[in-house]
C-alpha positions in Angstrom: 110.5 79.8 85.0 110.8 83.6 84.9 113.5 85.3 86.9 112.7 85.8 90.5 114.5 89.1 91.0 111.5 91.1 89.7 109.6 90.5 92.9 111.2 93.3 94.9 109.1 96.1 93.2 105.7 95.0 94.5 107.1 94.6 98.1 108.6 98.1 98.1 105.5 99.6 96.7 103.3 97.8 99.3 105.5 99.0 102.1 105.4 102.6 100.7 101.6 102.5 100.5 101.3 101.1 103.9 103.5 103.8 105.4 101.7 106.6 103.7 98.2 105.2 104.5 98.7 104.7 108.2 98.1 107.8 110.2 100.0 108.4 113.4 97.9 107.8 116.5 98.2 107.0 120.1 98.0 103.2 119.7 100.9 100.9 120.3 103.1 100.6 117.2 104.9 97.6 115.8 108.3 96.9 117.1 111.3 96.6 114.8 111.2 92.8 115.2 107.6 92.9 114.2 108.4 95.0 111.1 111.0 92.4 110.2 108.3 89.7 110.5 105.9 91.7 108.3 108.6 92.0 105.6 109.3 88.2 105.9 105.6 87.4 105.7 104.9 89.7 102.7 107.9 88.5 100.8 106.7 84.9 101.3 103.2 85.7 100.2 104.3 87.6 97.1 106.9 85.1 96.0 104.7 82.0 96.5 101.8 83.7 94.7 103.8 84.8 91.8 105.9 81.6 91.5 103.7 78.8 92.8 106.0 76.1 91.4 109.3 77.6 92.6 111.5 75.4 94.8 112.2 76.2 98.4 115.7 77.4 97.4 114.3 79.7 94.7 111.7 81.1 97.1 114.4 81.7 99.8 116.7 83.5 97.3 113.8 85.7 96.0 112.8 86.6 99.6 116.4 87.6 100.4 116.4 89.9 97.4 113.1 91.5 98.4 114.2 92.0 102.0 117.6 93.5 101.0 115.9 96.0 98.7 113.1 96.9 101.1 115.5 97.6 104.0 116.9 100.5 102.0 113.4 101.9 101.4 112.4 104.9 103.6 108.9 103.4 104.1 110.2 100.2 105.6 112.5 102.2 107.9 109.4 104.0 109.2 107.4 100.9 109.8 107.9 100.8 113.6 106.5 104.4 113.9 103.6 103.9 111.6 102.2 100.4 111.8 99.8 99.7 114.7 99.7 96.5 116.6 96.2 95.7 115.2 97.4 96.2 111.6 100.4 94.0 112.4 98.1 91.2 113.6 95.8 91.5 110.6 98.7 91.4 108.1 100.3 88.4 109.8 97.0 86.5 109.4 96.5 87.6 105.8 96.4 84.7 103.3 97.3 86.7 100.2 99.4 89.8 99.3 96.2 91.8 98.6 94.7 90.9 102.0 98.1 91.8 103.6 98.1 95.2 101.9 94.5 95.9 103.0 95.4 95.4 106.6 97.9 98.2 106.3 95.6 100.7 104.6 
């Protein structure tokens, strides 16, 4: 099985795209706890899509790597000021990484 550490790049890119695509408005924004949930959800979607045969332990380790890297990214740090409640709800229901990203465009 390929190394799982290469998963962080798509997550950071998706968060950066989401942060740049979302325009500030007067709608309620996601809380920091919701931003953490978004990161958890996206990491899970990416890892399980990229490595469908990975064990639960491997998935967990890859998700931790992704979250650690993303928390250092400026786009993730701005999540709570840029992601609306509607975008959050859409992303949390998304069945795939692509669908997740479309929710945040």
